[in-house]
Structures are given as structure tokens and as C-alpha cells.
C-alpha positions in Angstrom: 0.0 0.1 -0.2 1.1 3.7 -0.9 1.8 5.8 1.9 0.6 9.0 1.5 2.6 11.9 3.1 1.8 14.0 6.7 1.4 16.7 4.6 -1.6 15.3 2.7 -3.3 14.6 5.7 -3.5 18.0 7.0 -5.8 19.1 4.3 -8.3 16.8 5.6 -8.7 18.7 9.4 -10.5 22.1 9.9 -8.1 24.7 10.6 -8.6 25.2 14.6 -7.7 21.5 15.1 -4.8 21.6 12.6 -3.4 24.6 14.2 -3.4 23.0 17.6 -1.8 19.5 16.3 0.8 21.5 14.2 2.4 22.4 17.5 2.3 19.0 19.4 -1.3 19.8 20.7 -3.3 16.6 20.5 -6.4 16.1 21.8 -7.3 14.9 25.3 -8.5 10.9 25.6 -11.6 12.0 27.3 -12.2 13.9 24.4 -11.7 10.7 21.9 -14.6 8.5 21.9 -15.7 8.1 17.9 -15.0 6.5 15.0 -13.4 9.6 13.8 -11.2 9.5 16.5 -9.6 6.0 15.3 -9.4 7.4 11.5 -7.1 10.5 12.6 -5.3 8.8 14.9 -4.4 6.2 13.1 -3.7 8.1 10.2 -1.3 10.4 11.9 0.9 7.4 13.0 0.8 5.1 9.7 -1.2 6.8 7.1 -1.8 4.6 4.0 -4.3 5.4 0.9 -6.3 2.3 2.0 -7.0 3.3 5.7 -7.9 6.7 3.9 -10.7 5.3 1.5 -11.8 3.2 4.0 -12.4 5.9 6.6 -13.9 8.1 3.8 -16.8 5.9 3.3 -18.6 7.3 6.5 -19.1 10.2 4.6 -21.5 8.5 2.9 -21.3 9.7 -0.9 -23.5 8.7 -3.0 -22.7 7.4 -6.3 -22.5 9.8 -9.7 -23.2 9.0 -12.8 -20.3 7.5 -15.2 -20.6 8.9 -18.4 -22.2 11.7 -20.3 -25.9 10.4 -21.1 -26.3 9.2 -17.5 -24.8 13.0 -16.5 -27.7 14.5 -19.0 -30.2 12.0 -17.6 -29.3 13.0 -13.8 -29.4 16.7 -14.6 -32.6 16.3 -16.5 -34.2 14.5 -13.1 -33.1 17.1 -11.4 -34.5 19.6 -13.6 -38.0 18.1 -13.7 -38.0 17.3 -9.7 -36.6 21.4 -8.8 -37.0 23.3 -11.4 -38.2 26.0 -9.2 -34.6 25.3 -7.2 -32.7 26.5 -9.8 -30.8 29.7 -8.6 -31.0 33.0 -10.5 -27.6 34.3 -9.2 -29.3 36.6 -7.0 -26.7 37.9 -4.5 -26.9 35.9 -1.1 -28.4 37.7 2.0 -27.0 37.1 5.3 -27.3 38.6 8.7 -24.9 40.5 10.3 -23.8 37.2 12.5 -24.1 33.6 12.4 -23.6 30.5 14.1 -20.9 28.2 13.5 -22.1 24.1 14.1 -18.4 22.8 14.4 -19.4 21.6 17.5 -22.7 19.8 16.8 -21.8 16.2 16.5 -17.7 16.5 17.0 -16.5 14.2 19.6 -13.0 14.6 18.9 -12.5 18.5 19.4 -15.9 19.4 21.2 -16.8 16.4 23.2 -20.2 16.1 21.6 -22.7 14.2 23.5 -26.2 12.8 21.6 -27.8 13.6 25.1 -27.1 17.2 24.5 -29.3 17.1 21.3 -31.8 19.1 23.0 -29.6 21.8 24.0 -28.6 22.1 20.3 -32.5 22.3 19.4 -32.9 25.0 21.9 -30.0 27.2 20.1 -31.5 26.2 16.6 -35.3 27.5 17.6 -33.8 30.7 19.2 -32.0 31.8 16.3 -34.9 31.1 14.0 -37.1 33.3 16.6 -34.7 36.1 16.6 -34.3 35.4 12.3 -30.7 34.8 12.6 -31.1 31.8 12.0 -27.6 31.2 10.0 -25.9 28.2 10.5 -22.3 27.3 9.1 -21.8 23.5 8.8 -19.6 20.8 6.7 -19.7 17.3 6.1 -16.7 16.8 8.2 -18.7 18.0 11.2 -19.1 14.5 13.4 -18.5 13.3 9.9 -21.9 14.7 8.6 -23.7 14.5 12.2 -23.7 18.5 12.3 -26.0 18.6 8.8 -27.7 15.8 10.2 -29.0 17.4 13.4 -29.6 20.7 11.5 -31.9 19.2 9.2 -33.2 17.3 11.5 -34.4 20.2 13.5 -35.4 22.1 10.4 -38.2 19.4 9.1 -39.4 18.8 12.8 -39.2 22.3 14.4 -40.3 24.6 11.1 -43.6 23.7 10.3 -44.4 26.0 7.8 -42.5 27.3 4.4 -41.8 30.8 6.0 -40.0 29.5 8.9 -38.1 27.0 6.9 -37.0 30.1 4.7 -35.6 31.6 7.8 -33.0 29.3 8.1 -29.9 29.6 5.8 -27.7 26.8 5.9 -24.1 26.9 4.3 -21.9 23.8 4.3 -18.6 22.7 3.0 -16.6 20.6 0.7 -13.5 18.8 2.2 -10.8 18.8 -0.2 -9.4 15.2 0.9 -6.3 14.3 -0.9 -8.0 11.4 -3.0 -10.7 13.7 -3.7 -9.0 15.2 -7.7 -12.2 15.9 -9.7 -14.7 18.2 -10.5 -17.5 15.0 -9.8 -16.2 14.7 -6.7 -17.5 18.2 -5.4 -21.1 17.3 -6.6 -21.2 14.0 -5.3 -20.3 15.2 -2.0 -22.7 18.3 -2.1 -25.6 15.7 -3.0 -24.7 13.6 0.4 -24.9 17.0 2.3 -28.3 17.9 0.5 -29.4 14.7 1.7 -28.3 14.6 5.1 -29.7 18.1 5.5 -32.9 17.1 3.8 -36.1 15.0 3.4 -35.0 11.0 3.0 -37.4 10.5 -0.4 -36.1 8.9 -3.2 -39.2 10.4 -5.5 -37.7 13.7 -4.8 -33.6 12.1 -5.6 -33.5 13.4 -1.5 -34.1 17.0 -2.2 -36.1 19.1 0.4 -38.4 21.1 -1.8 -37.5 24.4 -2.4 -34.6 24.1 0.2 -31.2 23.4 -1.5 -28.0 24.5 0.0 -27.9 28.2 0.5 -24.1 28.4 0.4 -21.7 25.6 -0.4 -18.2 26.0 0.1 -15.0 24.7 -0.4 -13.7 23.9 3.1 -9.8 24.8 2.7 -7.4 23.9 -0.3 -5.6 21.2 -1.7 -2.1 20.9 -2.8 -3.6 20.0 -6.1 -6.7 19.7 -8.5 -8.0 23.3 -6.6 -9.3 24.7 -10.5 -11.2 21.2 -10.6 -13.0 21.9 -7.4 -14.3 25.2 -8.7 -15.3 24.0 -11.9 -17.3 21.4 -9.3 -18.6 24.2 -7.2 -20.3 25.9 -11.0 -21.6 22.2 -11.5 -23.5 21.6 -8.3 -24.9 25.3 -8.6 -25.9 24.5 -12.4 -27.6 21.4 -11.0 -29.7 23.2 -8.8 -28.3 21.8 -5.7 -27.0 24.7 -4.1 -28.1 28.7 -4.4 -24.8 30.1 -4.3 -20.6 29.4 -3.9 -18.1 30.1 -1.7 -14.4 29.1 -0.4 -12.7 28.9 3.1 -9.2 29.0 4.0 -8.5 31.5 0.8 -5.5 33.4 0.6 -5.5 36.5 -2.0 -4.2 34.8 -5.1 -6.2 32.0 -4.8 -9.5 34.0 -4.1 -8.8 36.2 -7.5 -7.9 33.1 -9.5 -11.3 31.1 -8.1 -13.3 34.3 -8.5 -11.8 34.7 -12.2 -12.7 30.9 -13.0 -16.6 31.4 -11.9 -17.0 34.4 -13.6 -16.2 32.3 -17.0 -19.6 30.5 -16.2 -21.5 33.6 -15.2 -21.5 32.8 -11.3 -20.4 34.5 -8.5 -17.9 33.8 -5.8 -20.4 35.0 -2.9 -17.7 34.4 0.2 -14.4 33.4 1.9 -14.7 32.1 5.2 -11.6 32.6 7.2 -10.0 32.8 10.1 -10.1 36.3 12.1 -10.2 37.9 15.5 -8.9 40.5 18.0 -6.0 37.8 18.3 -5.6 36.7 14.7 -5.8 39.8 12.4 -3.8 38.7 9.6 -6.3 38.8 6.7 -6.6 42.7 7.8 -2.6 43.0 7.6 -1.7 41.0 4.4 -4.7 42.5 2.7 -7.1 39.7 2.4 -10.0 41.4 3.7 -9.2 44.4 1.3 -8.8 41.8 -1.9 -12.3 40.5 -0.4 -13.8 44.2 -0.4 -12.5 44.7 -3.8 -14.2 41.5 -5.8 -17.4 41.8 -3.5 -17.0 38.7 -1.7 -18.4 38.4 1.8 -16.3 37.3 4.3 -17.2 35.0 7.1 -14.9 35.4 10.2 -15.0 31.8 12.0 -13.4 31.3 15.3 -14.3 35.3 16.4 -13.8 34.3 19.9 -10.5 32.8 19.3 -11.4 29.5 20.5 -12.8 31.0 23.6 -9.4 33.4 24.5 -11.7 36.4 24.1 -14.5 35.6 26.3 -12.4 36.2 29.6 -13.5 32.8 31.7 -10.1 31.7 31.4 -7.0 32.9 33.1 -3.4 31.7 34.8 -5.5 29.9 37.5 -7.8 28.6 35.4 -6.8 27.2 32.3 -8.8 25.6 29.6 -8.5 21.7 29.1 -7.1 20.1 27.0 -5.7 20.6 23.6 -6.1 24.4 24.4 -4.3 24.3 27.3 -1.0 24.8 25.6 -2.0 27.7 23.9 -3.2 29.4 26.8 -0.2 28.7 28.6 1.4 31.0 25.6 -0.7 33.8 25.8 -0.6 34.3 29.9 3.1 34.8 29.3 1.8 37.8 27.5 1.3 40.9 29.1 -0.5 42.3 26.3 -2.9 39.6 26.4 -4.0 40.4 29.8 -4.2 44.0 28.5 -6.8 43.4 25.7 -9.0 41.7 28.1 -8.8 44.7 30.5 -10.2 47.1 27.9 -12.3 44.5 26.5 -14.1 44.1 30.0 -14.3 48.1 30.4 -16.0 48.0 27.2 -18.4 45.5 28.1 -19.4 47.3 31.2 -19.7 50.8 29.5 -22.1 49.0 26.8 -23.9 46.6 29.8 -22.3 43.6 27.4 -19.9 40.8 27.7 -16.5 40.4 26.6 -17.6 37.8 23.7 -20.1 40.7 22.8 -17.4 43.1 22.1 -14.8 40.9 20.2 -17.9 39.7 17.6 -18.6 43.6 17.4 -14.7 44.2 16.1 -15.5 41.7 13.5 -18.6 42.9 12.5 -17.3 46.8 12.4 -14.8 45.2 10.2 -17.1 44.3 7.8 -17.2 40.9 8.2 -19.7 38.2 9.6 -18.7 36.3 12.6 -20.1 33.1 12.8 -19.2 31.9 16.5 -20.2 28.8 17.8 -23.0 27.7 20.1 -23.9 25.3 22.2 -26.2 26.4 25.0 -28.9 29.0 24.9 -27.0 30.8 27.4 -24.0 31.0 24.5 -26.3 31.7 22.0 -28.5 34.4 23.6 -25.1 36.2 24.3 -23.6 35.5 20.5 -26.8 37.1 19.0 -27.0 39.8 21.5 -24.0 41.1 20.4 -26.4 43.0 17.6 -28.3 45.3 20.6 -25.3 47.2 20.6 -21.8 48.6 18.4 -18.9 49.7 19.2 -17.7 53.5 18.9 -15.1 54.8 16.6 -12.4 55.4 19.6 -13.1 51.7 21.0 -12.6 50.4 17.8 -9.5 52.3 17.7 -8.1 51.1 20.9 -9.0 47.3 20.3 -6.7 47.9 16.9 -4.0 49.4 18.9 -3.9 46.8 22.2 -5.1 43.8 20.1 -1.9 44.8 17.7 0.5 44.3 20.6 -0.6 40.4 21.4 1.8 38.0 20.1 1.1 35.0 21.9 -1.7 33.2 19.6 -1.6 31.4 16.4 0.7 32.6 13.7 -0.4 31.5 10.1 2.6 29.4 9.9 1.4 27.3 12.4 -1.7 26.6 10.3 -0.5 23.6 8.1 -2.8 24.1 5.2 -0.9 23.8 1.6 0.6 27.2 0.7 0.9 26.4 -2.9 -1.0 24.5 -5.9 2.1 21.9 -6.7 0.7 22.0 -10.4 0.1 25.4 -11.2 2.1 27.2 -8.1 -0.7 29.4 -7.5 -0.6 30.4 -3.8 -3.5 29.0 -2.4 -2.7 29.9 1.3 -1.6 32.8 3.5 -4.1 33.9 6.6 
């Protein structure tokens, strides 16, 4: 069996987990309970194409037509059953803030337990009630469990059409090393639609009137990136999705993907990137400006910096598991404690919280933050950030103080492929 290089595996995992493993921070035994643990741990120690292929079957990717005739027939069937779903390239409408669903189903990093599903349902229902039901998920989150939960909650709790239409769901394609064809994007997208919708063979597993609102490439690969962009366009033209985006793309990759999609008359709607008061690289290296120039919305994930902007940790009370090492680094940095103090002062002035300060900073920078929420208290606090806003002076003060913090993650610690080995295109910069 052919052993894949560790760099190939790196494109399998979400950014925050990669950031931790790249620094030798492995998940605690307590949080590693399911098959994903076995997949990741065995892959890191002895990675083979056979073992990865076997593990990948957990994503339950359906079969795609294998020739032009079957593809045409499938497209015709989709057009017949979902003609009203074919999008018209309208601008993607999103609220000022969303909710990330990485923890919804992820036992490895977040310790997900099915017994807490009702708490997640409460978060879902609260967001719908507040007209802020924008959820970001991915096929990798809990190996599809996150998507299944969102589909289940939408089906069971949104009985009327107008309620269902309030729910906006973004999902993501995992650019795994063995997925090299445009068809792979379409197959994975179909599987995500199935998990998010009704299991009804008569309508090809689609929820009537509910294609995926936003479908994104989760992260760049070391090769085949242009094929992924073609796959996004195919999924769009088949009516599987309403809009398309990317995630963890740098300036050059963003511009290249935007141009490729434009050739087919399709707009690149979003770029989902890590950005927070502790991770300001997209501002400093021009990525945020590039998104603005191309009219690409920015979804800022980890806006609370793995919880380090909430103020709930201290030198005496460090987080458990992988984040403890980062906490130790941060609390050796006096500038970090000064930032927390400034955030606390601003929060008190507005009768808010440090989390809301961090989210408002992300909003005022022109992004749509998507903090995670695993219970109703977190959801209320996060969405409550919209109840007030930062002044210009407060924004400038936060810029000044946060710019001095050096103890958090840096782009070089995030082991995404920097370049496409075939084209030489720089894919990732922050």
C-alpha cells in the first residue's frame, strides 16, 4: 500500500484542529470517543491510501453518473423535480451574525454527546425566533452529524414554509487528497443535501424548495483546486445550491477562483476565514481588502479565538485539553491581559460581555462572525451582540491593544498547503 505524506493528510482537518496539532497539541483521551478518533489517530501515525479510503466511506457519498449520457439524464431528472430550485445568481442575503455548528456532532475536539441534542435544538429554535438562523456546517463536522442535526431540527421544528425559509445553511466540501475531480464536489454536495433534507427517493433526496443556501470549499488542497471550482459551478447549475464560496483561501487563490467562476457567469459569494482580535492577519496582509474589491462577503470563523476572548480563563483557570498549551502562551504575554482588561471596560460601558465586544469588532471590520453555540446561554449572548455597537474610538483602541498581542496562533502554524503543486498558485496566506 502506498503511504501518503503527512502533508497530504493536513488538508483533511478543520483549521483550528490543525493549528493545535501542528504545535504538538493532541486531543485529550477524554474527548476522543468515536470513529473519527480512530481515523485521525491511525492516519497520523501510519497513513495509507487504503486506510483513508476506508475511513472516507463514513461520509456516505452517493454514486454519481459515470458517463455523459447518465449525467444528462440525472440533470434532466433534477430539472424536472426541482425546477423551482434553479438559482438565478441573486446576491446572497445573510444576517450580520451567524452560528457555527462545528461542535454539533464533533466528539473529537468539542466532546459532543447525543444526550445534549435537545440543547442544540434550543439554540436552533432561538435563532429562528430571532430571525438570525444562519448556520455554518460541513460534511467533516462529526462526519456528517452536524448536517443531520440541522436537517432534523429544520424538518421537525419549522412546519411552515415561511419558517423553513428563515433558515440559511452553509455547508462545505472537504478537499481530501484523493478527491481530485469536479465530480467529487457534486457527489459530496448531493450527500450533504441528503443529510440536510428529506430522505425521499421520489424527489432524489431533496427538500422541496430547499437547496443548500451556500456551498463552500472547506480548505485548499495541494493539487486539483481548479477542478473544485468547476465542481462548485456544476453543483450550482444543477440546482443543488443557491450560492458558492470558499474557505481558508488567500488573496491569489481568491482572485483565481473568482475569475474561474465568472467565466460561467457565477458569483463567488463568500470567503470564510479565521479572523479575530487575536488573529488579525487577514487585515494586515490585504486579504480582507481583496475580498472587498471583489465584492466577496467575509465569514469570520473563530471570532472568539477558541474562547480566549471570552474572559472565562485565567492563569489559575486554564482550559483543558488541546487549548491549555495556547493558554499558557497567552498568559505569558502581558499584552493579552491588557486586551482582556480593555474589552472588559468596553463591555461594562455597554452592559455587554467580552464576547460581544469581540463579535462587534469583527462586524465593524466588515465581516460576518460565526461563533459557535452549544447551549441557549451562548446563543443569547452571541446574538445579543447586535443590541449595541462599538464607537469609532473603541474600535481604534481595540486595534491598538490587540496589535501588541503575540502569544496566539500565527499563519505559519496552520499547515494548509501554501501552493498548488501543479499550477504554482499560492492558495493560503492567513
